[in-house]
mmCIF file of the N, C-alpha and C atoms, coordinates in Angstrom:
data_MODEL
# 
_entry.id   MODEL 
# 
loop_
_atom_site.group_PDB 
_atom_site.id 
_atom_site.type_symbol 
_atom_site.label_atom_id 
_atom_site.label_alt_id 
_atom_site.label_comp_id 
_atom_site.label_asym_id 
_atom_site.label_entity_id 
_atom_site.label_seq_id 
_atom_site.pdbx_PDB_ins_code 
_atom_site.Cartn_x 
_atom_site.Cartn_y 
_atom_site.Cartn_z 
_atom_site.occupancy 
_atom_site.B_iso_or_equiv 
_atom_site.pdbx_formal_charge 
_atom_site.auth_seq_id 
_atom_site.auth_comp_id 
_atom_site.auth_asym_id 
_atom_site.auth_atom_id 
_atom_site.pdbx_PDB_model_num 
ATOM 1   N N  . UNK A 1 1  ? -26.186 -10.406 114.818 1.00 0.00 ? 1  UNK A N  1 
ATOM 2   C CA . UNK A 1 1  ? -26.037 -9.661  113.585 1.00 0.00 ? 1  UNK A CA 1 
ATOM 3   C C  . UNK A 1 1  ? -26.346 -8.202  113.839 1.00 0.00 ? 1  UNK A C  1 
ATOM 4   N N  . UNK A 1 2  ? -25.546 -7.362  113.219 1.00 0.00 ? 2  UNK A N  1 
ATOM 5   C CA . UNK A 1 2  ? -25.779 -5.937  113.384 1.00 0.00 ? 2  UNK A CA 1 
ATOM 6   C C  . UNK A 1 2  ? -25.945 -5.202  112.066 1.00 0.00 ? 2  UNK A C  1 
ATOM 7   N N  . UNK A 1 3  ? -25.595 -5.887  110.971 1.00 0.00 ? 3  UNK A N  1 
ATOM 8   C CA . UNK A 1 3  ? -25.685 -5.230  109.671 1.00 0.00 ? 3  UNK A CA 1 
ATOM 9   C C  . UNK A 1 3  ? -26.366 -6.138  108.654 1.00 0.00 ? 3  UNK A C  1 
ATOM 10  N N  . UNK A 1 4  ? -26.879 -5.521  107.607 1.00 0.00 ? 4  UNK A N  1 
ATOM 11  C CA . UNK A 1 4  ? -27.487 -6.284  106.520 1.00 0.00 ? 4  UNK A CA 1 
ATOM 12  C C  . UNK A 1 4  ? -26.436 -7.172  105.858 1.00 0.00 ? 4  UNK A C  1 
ATOM 13  N N  . UNK A 1 5  ? -25.209 -6.683  105.750 1.00 0.00 ? 5  UNK A N  1 
ATOM 14  C CA . UNK A 1 5  ? -24.149 -7.497  105.160 1.00 0.00 ? 5  UNK A CA 1 
ATOM 15  C C  . UNK A 1 5  ? -23.967 -8.798  105.935 1.00 0.00 ? 5  UNK A C  1 
ATOM 16  N N  . UNK A 1 6  ? -24.022 -8.729  107.262 1.00 0.00 ? 6  UNK A N  1 
ATOM 17  C CA . UNK A 1 6  ? -23.902 -9.942  108.075 1.00 0.00 ? 6  UNK A CA 1 
ATOM 18  C C  . UNK A 1 6  ? -25.050 -10.901 107.794 1.00 0.00 ? 6  UNK A C  1 
ATOM 19  N N  . UNK A 1 7  ? -26.250 -10.372 107.629 1.00 0.00 ? 7  UNK A N  1 
ATOM 20  C CA . UNK A 1 7  ? -27.403 -11.222 107.315 1.00 0.00 ? 7  UNK A CA 1 
ATOM 21  C C  . UNK A 1 7  ? -27.234 -11.873 105.946 1.00 0.00 ? 7  UNK A C  1 
ATOM 22  N N  . UNK A 1 8  ? -26.752 -11.110 104.985 1.00 0.00 ? 8  UNK A N  1 
ATOM 23  C CA . UNK A 1 8  ? -26.539 -11.646 103.639 1.00 0.00 ? 8  UNK A CA 1 
ATOM 24  C C  . UNK A 1 8  ? -25.458 -12.726 103.667 1.00 0.00 ? 8  UNK A C  1 
ATOM 25  N N  . UNK A 1 9  ? -24.429 -12.511 104.443 1.00 0.00 ? 9  UNK A N  1 
ATOM 26  C CA . UNK A 1 9  ? -23.304 -13.447 104.521 1.00 0.00 ? 9  UNK A CA 1 
ATOM 27  C C  . UNK A 1 9  ? -23.587 -14.680 105.368 1.00 0.00 ? 9  UNK A C  1 
ATOM 28  N N  . UNK A 1 10 ? -24.636 -14.632 106.147 1.00 0.00 ? 10 UNK A N  1 
ATOM 29  C CA . UNK A 1 10 ? -24.957 -15.731 107.050 1.00 0.00 ? 10 UNK A CA 1 
ATOM 30  C C  . UNK A 1 10 ? -25.342 -16.990 106.283 1.00 0.00 ? 10 UNK A C  1 
ATOM 31  N N  . UNK A 1 11 ? -25.103 -18.143 106.915 1.00 0.00 ? 11 UNK A N  1 
ATOM 32  C CA . UNK A 1 11 ? -25.554 -19.399 106.312 1.00 0.00 ? 11 UNK A CA 1 
ATOM 33  C C  . UNK A 1 11 ? -26.831 -19.911 106.969 1.00 0.00 ? 11 UNK A C  1 
ATOM 34  N N  . UNK A 1 12 ? -27.412 -19.095 107.867 1.00 0.00 ? 12 UNK A N  1 
ATOM 35  C CA . UNK A 1 12 ? -28.662 -19.475 108.522 1.00 0.00 ? 12 UNK A CA 1 
ATOM 36  C C  . UNK A 1 12 ? -29.831 -19.329 107.550 1.00 0.00 ? 12 UNK A C  1 
ATOM 37  N N  . UNK A 1 13 ? -30.751 -20.278 107.581 1.00 0.00 ? 13 UNK A N  1 
ATOM 38  C CA . UNK A 1 13 ? -31.953 -20.185 106.740 1.00 0.00 ? 13 UNK A CA 1 
ATOM 39  C C  . UNK A 1 13 ? -32.992 -19.256 107.346 1.00 0.00 ? 13 UNK A C  1 
ATOM 40  N N  . UNK A 1 14 ? -33.036 -19.216 108.672 1.00 0.00 ? 14 UNK A N  1 
ATOM 41  C CA . UNK A 1 14 ? -33.982 -18.340 109.364 1.00 0.00 ? 14 UNK A CA 1 
ATOM 42  C C  . UNK A 1 14 ? -33.234 -17.480 110.374 1.00 0.00 ? 14 UNK A C  1 
ATOM 43  N N  . UNK A 1 15 ? -33.756 -16.292 110.571 1.00 0.00 ? 15 UNK A N  1 
ATOM 44  C CA . UNK A 1 15 ? -33.198 -15.348 111.521 1.00 0.00 ? 15 UNK A CA 1 
ATOM 45  C C  . UNK A 1 15 ? -34.158 -15.184 112.683 1.00 0.00 ? 15 UNK A C  1 
ATOM 46  N N  . UNK A 1 16 ? -33.665 -14.652 113.765 1.00 0.00 ? 16 UNK A N  1 
ATOM 47  C CA . UNK A 1 16 ? -34.503 -14.388 114.930 1.00 0.00 ? 16 UNK A CA 1 
ATOM 48  C C  . UNK A 1 16 ? -34.762 -12.881 115.028 1.00 0.00 ? 16 UNK A C  1 
ATOM 49  N N  . UNK A 1 17 ? -35.743 -12.491 115.814 1.00 0.00 ? 17 UNK A N  1 
ATOM 50  C CA . UNK A 1 17 ? -35.942 -11.058 116.032 1.00 0.00 ? 17 UNK A CA 1 
ATOM 51  C C  . UNK A 1 17 ? -34.686 -10.374 116.582 1.00 0.00 ? 17 UNK A C  1 
ATOM 52  N N  . UNK A 1 18 ? -33.911 -11.076 117.397 1.00 0.00 ? 18 UNK A N  1 
ATOM 53  C CA . UNK A 1 18 ? -32.671 -10.488 117.916 1.00 0.00 ? 18 UNK A CA 1 
ATOM 54  C C  . UNK A 1 18 ? -31.636 -10.275 116.819 1.00 0.00 ? 18 UNK A C  1 
ATOM 55  N N  . UNK A 1 19 ? -31.670 -11.094 115.772 1.00 0.00 ? 19 UNK A N  1 
ATOM 56  C CA . UNK A 1 19 ? -30.780 -10.907 114.627 1.00 0.00 ? 19 UNK A CA 1 
ATOM 57  C C  . UNK A 1 19 ? -31.202 -9.697  113.799 1.00 0.00 ? 19 UNK A C  1 
ATOM 58  N N  . UNK A 1 20 ? -32.491 -9.576  113.574 1.00 0.00 ? 20 UNK A N  1 
ATOM 59  C CA . UNK A 1 20 ? -33.031 -8.588  112.645 1.00 0.00 ? 20 UNK A CA 1 
ATOM 60  C C  . UNK A 1 20 ? -33.204 -7.201  113.279 1.00 0.00 ? 20 UNK A C  1 
ATOM 61  N N  . UNK A 1 21 ? -33.557 -7.148  114.538 1.00 0.00 ? 21 UNK A N  1 
ATOM 62  C CA . UNK A 1 21 ? -33.875 -5.882  115.202 1.00 0.00 ? 21 UNK A CA 1 
ATOM 63  C C  . UNK A 1 21 ? -32.786 -4.819  115.063 1.00 0.00 ? 21 UNK A C  1 
ATOM 64  N N  . UNK A 1 22 ? -31.500 -5.136  115.291 1.00 0.00 ? 22 UNK A N  1 
ATOM 65  C CA . UNK A 1 22 ? -30.490 -4.087  115.137 1.00 0.00 ? 22 UNK A CA 1 
ATOM 66  C C  . UNK A 1 22 ? -30.347 -3.586  113.699 1.00 0.00 ? 22 UNK A C  1 
ATOM 67  N N  . UNK A 1 23 ? -30.652 -4.436  112.748 1.00 0.00 ? 23 UNK A N  1 
ATOM 68  C CA . UNK A 1 23 ? -30.524 -4.054  111.337 1.00 0.00 ? 23 UNK A CA 1 
ATOM 69  C C  . UNK A 1 23 ? -31.578 -3.015  110.977 1.00 0.00 ? 23 UNK A C  1 
ATOM 70  N N  . UNK A 1 24 ? -32.792 -3.191  111.509 1.00 0.00 ? 24 UNK A N  1 
ATOM 71  C CA . UNK A 1 24 ? -33.863 -2.242  111.167 1.00 0.00 ? 24 UNK A CA 1 
ATOM 72  C C  . UNK A 1 24 ? -34.095 -1.202  112.258 1.00 0.00 ? 24 UNK A C  1 
ATOM 73  N N  . UNK A 1 25 ? -33.317 -1.275  113.344 1.00 0.00 ? 25 UNK A N  1 
ATOM 74  C CA . UNK A 1 25 ? -33.362 -0.239  114.378 1.00 0.00 ? 25 UNK A CA 1 
ATOM 75  C C  . UNK A 1 25 ? -34.573 -0.279  115.283 1.00 0.00 ? 25 UNK A C  1 
ATOM 76  N N  . UNK A 1 26 ? -35.003 -1.482  115.650 1.00 0.00 ? 26 UNK A N  1 
ATOM 77  C CA . UNK A 1 26 ? -36.134 -1.615  116.581 1.00 0.00 ? 26 UNK A CA 1 
ATOM 78  C C  . UNK A 1 26 ? -35.752 -2.549  117.723 1.00 0.00 ? 26 UNK A C  1 
ATOM 79  N N  . UNK A 1 27 ? -36.564 -2.541  118.750 1.00 0.00 ? 27 UNK A N  1 
ATOM 80  C CA . UNK A 1 27 ? -36.374 -3.440  119.880 1.00 0.00 ? 27 UNK A CA 1 
ATOM 81  C C  . UNK A 1 27 ? -36.831 -4.853  119.486 1.00 0.00 ? 27 UNK A C  1 
ATOM 82  N N  . UNK A 1 28 ? -36.059 -5.881  119.817 1.00 0.00 ? 28 UNK A N  1 
ATOM 83  C CA . UNK A 1 28 ? -36.465 -7.242  119.444 1.00 0.00 ? 28 UNK A CA 1 
ATOM 84  C C  . UNK A 1 28 ? -37.851 -7.631  119.960 1.00 0.00 ? 28 UNK A C  1 
ATOM 85  N N  . UNK A 1 29 ? -38.204 -7.193  121.161 1.00 0.00 ? 29 UNK A N  1 
ATOM 86  C CA . UNK A 1 29 ? -39.518 -7.549  121.694 1.00 0.00 ? 29 UNK A CA 1 
ATOM 87  C C  . UNK A 1 29 ? -40.637 -6.864  120.919 1.00 0.00 ? 29 UNK A C  1 
ATOM 88  N N  . UNK A 1 30 ? -40.418 -5.635  120.493 1.00 0.00 ? 30 UNK A N  1 
ATOM 89  C CA . UNK A 1 30 ? -41.417 -4.954  119.659 1.00 0.00 ? 30 UNK A CA 1 
ATOM 90  C C  . UNK A 1 30 ? -41.609 -5.698  118.340 1.00 0.00 ? 30 UNK A C  1 
ATOM 91  N N  . UNK A 1 31 ? -40.525 -6.190  117.788 1.00 0.00 ? 31 UNK A N  1 
ATOM 92  C CA . UNK A 1 31 ? -40.600 -6.977  116.558 1.00 0.00 ? 31 UNK A CA 1 
ATOM 93  C C  . UNK A 1 31 ? -41.386 -8.263  116.784 1.00 0.00 ? 31 UNK A C  1 
ATOM 94  N N  . UNK A 1 32 ? -41.116 -8.954  117.892 1.00 0.00 ? 32 UNK A N  1 
ATOM 95  C CA . UNK A 1 32 ? -41.874 -10.178 118.216 1.00 0.00 ? 32 UNK A CA 1 
ATOM 96  C C  . UNK A 1 32 ? -43.362 -9.875  118.368 1.00 0.00 ? 32 UNK A C  1 
ATOM 97  N N  . UNK A 1 33 ? -43.672 -8.813  119.108 1.00 0.00 ? 33 UNK A N  1 
ATOM 98  C CA . UNK A 1 33 ? -45.073 -8.453  119.343 1.00 0.00 ? 33 UNK A CA 1 
ATOM 99  C C  . UNK A 1 33 ? -45.795 -8.137  118.034 1.00 0.00 ? 33 UNK A C  1 
ATOM 100 N N  . UNK A 1 34 ? -45.163 -7.377  117.165 1.00 0.00 ? 34 UNK A N  1 
ATOM 101 C CA . UNK A 1 34 ? -45.778 -7.039  115.883 1.00 0.00 ? 34 UNK A CA 1 
ATOM 102 C C  . UNK A 1 34 ? -45.931 -8.270  115.010 1.00 0.00 ? 34 UNK A C  1 
ATOM 103 N N  . UNK A 1 35 ? -44.953 -9.153  115.026 1.00 0.00 ? 35 UNK A N  1 
ATOM 104 C CA . UNK A 1 35 ? -45.044 -10.389 114.241 1.00 0.00 ? 35 UNK A CA 1 
ATOM 105 C C  . UNK A 1 35 ? -46.242 -11.217 114.670 1.00 0.00 ? 35 UNK A C  1 
ATOM 106 N N  . UNK A 1 36 ? -46.547 -11.210 115.944 1.00 0.00 ? 36 UNK A N  1 
ATOM 107 C CA . UNK A 1 36 ? -47.686 -11.994 116.445 1.00 0.00 ? 36 UNK A CA 1 
ATOM 108 C C  . UNK A 1 36 ? -49.032 -11.320 116.183 1.00 0.00 ? 36 UNK A C  1 
ATOM 109 N N  . UNK A 1 37 ? -49.074 -10.006 116.291 1.00 0.00 ? 37 UNK A N  1 
ATOM 110 C CA . UNK A 1 37 ? -50.356 -9.318  116.201 1.00 0.00 ? 37 UNK A CA 1 
ATOM 111 C C  . UNK A 1 37 ? -50.680 -8.749  114.822 1.00 0.00 ? 37 UNK A C  1 
ATOM 112 N N  . UNK A 1 38 ? -49.671 -8.239  114.127 1.00 0.00 ? 38 UNK A N  1 
ATOM 113 C CA . UNK A 1 38 ? -49.884 -7.608  112.815 1.00 0.00 ? 38 UNK A CA 1 
ATOM 114 C C  . UNK A 1 38 ? -48.703 -7.884  111.894 1.00 0.00 ? 38 UNK A C  1 
ATOM 115 N N  . UNK A 1 39 ? -48.479 -9.132  111.517 1.00 0.00 ? 39 UNK A N  1 
ATOM 116 C CA . UNK A 1 39 ? -47.301 -9.448  110.702 1.00 0.00 ? 39 UNK A CA 1 
ATOM 117 C C  . UNK A 1 39 ? -47.259 -8.713  109.362 1.00 0.00 ? 39 UNK A C  1 
ATOM 118 N N  . UNK A 1 40 ? -48.403 -8.353  108.839 1.00 0.00 ? 40 UNK A N  1 
ATOM 119 C CA . UNK A 1 40 ? -48.442 -7.655  107.554 1.00 0.00 ? 40 UNK A CA 1 
ATOM 120 C C  . UNK A 1 40 ? -47.788 -6.277  107.631 1.00 0.00 ? 40 UNK A C  1 
ATOM 121 N N  . UNK A 1 41 ? -47.695 -5.709  108.816 1.00 0.00 ? 41 UNK A N  1 
ATOM 122 C CA . UNK A 1 41 ? -47.081 -4.389  108.985 1.00 0.00 ? 41 UNK A CA 1 
ATOM 123 C C  . UNK A 1 41 ? -45.560 -4.428  108.883 1.00 0.00 ? 41 UNK A C  1 
ATOM 124 N N  . UNK A 1 42 ? -44.971 -5.596  108.990 1.00 0.00 ? 42 UNK A N  1 
ATOM 125 C CA . UNK A 1 42 ? -43.517 -5.693  108.970 1.00 0.00 ? 42 UNK A CA 1 
ATOM 126 C C  . UNK A 1 42 ? -42.946 -5.545  107.564 1.00 0.00 ? 42 UNK A C  1 
ATOM 127 N N  . UNK A 1 43 ? -43.655 -6.057  106.569 1.00 0.00 ? 43 UNK A N  1 
ATOM 128 C CA . UNK A 1 43 ? -43.173 -5.956  105.202 1.00 0.00 ? 43 UNK A CA 1 
ATOM 129 C C  . UNK A 1 43 ? -42.315 -7.119  104.754 1.00 0.00 ? 43 UNK A C  1 
ATOM 130 N N  . UNK A 1 44 ? -41.942 -7.992  105.670 1.00 0.00 ? 44 UNK A N  1 
ATOM 131 C CA . UNK A 1 44 ? -41.181 -9.190  105.339 1.00 0.00 ? 44 UNK A CA 1 
ATOM 132 C C  . UNK A 1 44 ? -41.859 -10.384 105.998 1.00 0.00 ? 44 UNK A C  1 
ATOM 133 N N  . UNK A 1 45 ? -41.630 -11.579 105.464 1.00 0.00 ? 45 UNK A N  1 
ATOM 134 C CA . UNK A 1 45 ? -42.316 -12.756 106.000 1.00 0.00 ? 45 UNK A CA 1 
ATOM 135 C C  . UNK A 1 45 ? -41.809 -13.135 107.394 1.00 0.00 ? 45 UNK A C  1 
ATOM 136 N N  . UNK A 1 46 ? -42.730 -13.634 108.196 1.00 0.00 ? 46 UNK A N  1 
ATOM 137 C CA . UNK A 1 46 ? -42.384 -14.164 109.520 1.00 0.00 ? 46 UNK A CA 1 
ATOM 138 C C  . UNK A 1 46 ? -43.113 -15.477 109.718 1.00 0.00 ? 46 UNK A C  1 
ATOM 139 N N  . UNK A 1 47 ? -42.536 -16.319 110.549 1.00 0.00 ? 47 UNK A N  1 
ATOM 140 C CA . UNK A 1 47 ? -43.167 -17.582 110.921 1.00 0.00 ? 47 UNK A CA 1 
ATOM 141 C C  . UNK A 1 47 ? -43.317 -17.578 112.440 1.00 0.00 ? 47 UNK A C  1 
ATOM 142 N N  . UNK A 1 48 ? -44.490 -17.967 112.911 1.00 0.00 ? 48 UNK A N  1 
ATOM 143 C CA . UNK A 1 48 ? -44.724 -18.121 114.345 1.00 0.00 ? 48 UNK A CA 1 
ATOM 144 C C  . UNK A 1 48 ? -44.814 -19.610 114.605 1.00 0.00 ? 48 UNK A C  1 
ATOM 145 N N  . UNK A 1 49 ? -43.929 -20.112 115.427 1.00 0.00 ? 49 UNK A N  1 
ATOM 146 C CA . UNK A 1 49 ? -43.891 -21.534 115.764 1.00 0.00 ? 49 UNK A CA 1 
ATOM 147 C C  . UNK A 1 49 ? -43.971 -21.638 117.280 1.00 0.00 ? 49 UNK A C  1 
ATOM 148 N N  . UNK A 1 50 ? -45.160 -21.993 117.759 1.00 0.00 ? 50 UNK A N  1 
ATOM 149 C CA . UNK A 1 50 ? -45.365 -21.978 119.208 1.00 0.00 ? 50 UNK A CA 1 
ATOM 150 C C  . UNK A 1 50 ? -45.210 -20.559 119.714 1.00 0.00 ? 50 UNK A C  1 
ATOM 151 N N  . UNK A 1 51 ? -44.276 -20.340 120.607 1.00 0.00 ? 51 UNK A N  1 
ATOM 152 C CA . UNK A 1 51 ? -44.023 -18.993 121.121 1.00 0.00 ? 51 UNK A CA 1 
ATOM 153 C C  . UNK A 1 51 ? -42.842 -18.328 120.421 1.00 0.00 ? 51 UNK A C  1 
ATOM 154 N N  . UNK A 1 52 ? -42.276 -18.990 119.443 1.00 0.00 ? 52 UNK A N  1 
ATOM 155 C CA . UNK A 1 52 ? -41.089 -18.480 118.749 1.00 0.00 ? 52 UNK A CA 1 
ATOM 156 C C  . UNK A 1 52 ? -41.447 -17.742 117.466 1.00 0.00 ? 52 UNK A C  1 
ATOM 157 N N  . UNK A 1 53 ? -40.679 -16.712 117.185 1.00 0.00 ? 53 UNK A N  1 
ATOM 158 C CA . UNK A 1 53 ? -40.820 -15.963 115.936 1.00 0.00 ? 53 UNK A CA 1 
ATOM 159 C C  . UNK A 1 53 ? -39.554 -16.201 115.128 1.00 0.00 ? 53 UNK A C  1 
ATOM 160 N N  . UNK A 1 54 ? -39.721 -16.642 113.899 1.00 0.00 ? 54 UNK A N  1 
ATOM 161 C CA . UNK A 1 54 ? -38.607 -16.882 112.988 1.00 0.00 ? 54 UNK A CA 1 
ATOM 162 C C  . UNK A 1 54 ? -38.830 -16.069 111.722 1.00 0.00 ? 54 UNK A C  1 
ATOM 163 N N  . UNK A 1 55 ? -37.747 -15.607 111.141 1.00 0.00 ? 55 UNK A N  1 
ATOM 164 C CA . UNK A 1 55 ? -37.812 -14.761 109.953 1.00 0.00 ? 55 UNK A CA 1 
ATOM 165 C C  . UNK A 1 55 ? -36.980 -15.412 108.846 1.00 0.00 ? 55 UNK A C  1 
ATOM 166 N N  . UNK A 1 56 ? -37.615 -15.823 107.756 1.00 0.00 ? 56 UNK A N  1 
ATOM 167 C CA . UNK A 1 56 ? -36.849 -16.404 106.654 1.00 0.00 ? 56 UNK A CA 1 
ATOM 168 C C  . UNK A 1 56 ? -35.813 -15.402 106.132 1.00 0.00 ? 56 UNK A C  1 
ATOM 169 N N  . UNK A 1 57 ? -34.565 -15.789 106.138 1.00 0.00 ? 57 UNK A N  1 
ATOM 170 C CA . UNK A 1 57 ? -33.468 -14.886 105.767 1.00 0.00 ? 57 UNK A CA 1 
ATOM 171 C C  . UNK A 1 57 ? -33.630 -14.348 104.344 1.00 0.00 ? 57 UNK A C  1 
ATOM 172 N N  . UNK A 1 58 ? -33.960 -15.219 103.394 1.00 0.00 ? 58 UNK A N  1 
ATOM 173 C CA . UNK A 1 58 ? -34.090 -14.788 101.997 1.00 0.00 ? 58 UNK A CA 1 
ATOM 174 C C  . UNK A 1 58 ? -35.184 -13.728 101.843 1.00 0.00 ? 58 UNK A C  1 
ATOM 175 N N  . UNK A 1 59 ? -36.321 -13.931 102.501 1.00 0.00 ? 59 UNK A N  1 
ATOM 176 C CA . UNK A 1 59 ? -37.415 -12.965 102.419 1.00 0.00 ? 59 UNK A CA 1 
ATOM 177 C C  . UNK A 1 59 ? -37.052 -11.637 103.064 1.00 0.00 ? 59 UNK A C  1 
ATOM 178 N N  . UNK A 1 60 ? -36.341 -11.697 104.171 1.00 0.00 ? 60 UNK A N  1 
ATOM 179 C CA . UNK A 1 60 ? -35.916 -10.472 104.854 1.00 0.00 ? 60 UNK A CA 1 
ATOM 180 C C  . UNK A 1 60 ? -34.932 -9.689  103.969 1.00 0.00 ? 60 UNK A C  1 
ATOM 181 N N  . UNK A 1 61 ? -33.997 -10.388 103.360 1.00 0.00 ? 61 UNK A N  1 
ATOM 182 C CA . UNK A 1 61 ? -33.024 -9.733  102.501 1.00 0.00 ? 61 UNK A CA 1 
ATOM 183 C C  . UNK A 1 61 ? -33.710 -9.096  101.287 1.00 0.00 ? 61 UNK A C  1 
ATOM 184 N N  . UNK A 1 62 ? -34.653 -9.820  100.675 1.00 0.00 ? 62 UNK A N  1 
ATOM 185 C CA . UNK A 1 62 ? -35.411 -9.243  99.541  1.00 0.00 ? 62 UNK A CA 1 
ATOM 186 C C  . UNK A 1 62 ? -36.111 -7.951  99.969  1.00 0.00 ? 62 UNK A C  1 
ATOM 187 N N  . UNK A 1 63 ? -36.736 -7.970  101.148 1.00 0.00 ? 63 UNK A N  1 
ATOM 188 C CA . UNK A 1 63 ? -37.414 -6.784  101.658 1.00 0.00 ? 63 UNK A CA 1 
ATOM 189 C C  . UNK A 1 63 ? -36.427 -5.639  101.828 1.00 0.00 ? 63 UNK A C  1 
ATOM 190 N N  . UNK A 1 64 ? -35.287 -5.912  102.427 1.00 0.00 ? 64 UNK A N  1 
ATOM 191 C CA . UNK A 1 64 ? -34.310 -4.851  102.685 1.00 0.00 ? 64 UNK A CA 1 
ATOM 192 C C  . UNK A 1 64 ? -33.705 -4.303  101.404 1.00 0.00 ? 64 UNK A C  1 
ATOM 193 N N  . UNK A 1 65 ? -33.644 -5.128  100.366 1.00 0.00 ? 65 UNK A N  1 
ATOM 194 C CA . UNK A 1 65 ? -33.124 -4.682  99.078  1.00 0.00 ? 65 UNK A CA 1 
ATOM 195 C C  . UNK A 1 65 ? -34.198 -4.011  98.220  1.00 0.00 ? 65 UNK A C  1 
ATOM 196 N N  . UNK A 1 66 ? -35.420 -3.943  98.754  1.00 0.00 ? 66 UNK A N  1 
ATOM 197 C CA . UNK A 1 66 ? -36.503 -3.269  98.033  1.00 0.00 ? 66 UNK A CA 1 
ATOM 198 C C  . UNK A 1 66 ? -37.138 -4.096  96.938  1.00 0.00 ? 66 UNK A C  1 
ATOM 199 N N  . UNK A 1 67 ? -37.008 -5.399  97.018  1.00 0.00 ? 67 UNK A N  1 
ATOM 200 C CA . UNK A 1 67 ? -37.569 -6.258  95.978  1.00 0.00 ? 67 UNK A CA 1 
ATOM 201 C C  . UNK A 1 67 ? -38.883 -6.856  96.398  1.00 0.00 ? 67 UNK A C  1 
# 
């Protein structure tokens, strides 16, 4: 994914840092690191499952829309 429109149009329930990073203009690894150490700084919900970082699509979209 490269745009918010693609994220909105997606049928995925969760996104990955690689999906979200280009939309917000950051490196995917920086996003993973922040999700693990300071998730509150991201502004959108994240889930850490083992070594994986998942981002609920609905929560990410709400954040990007300013809600």
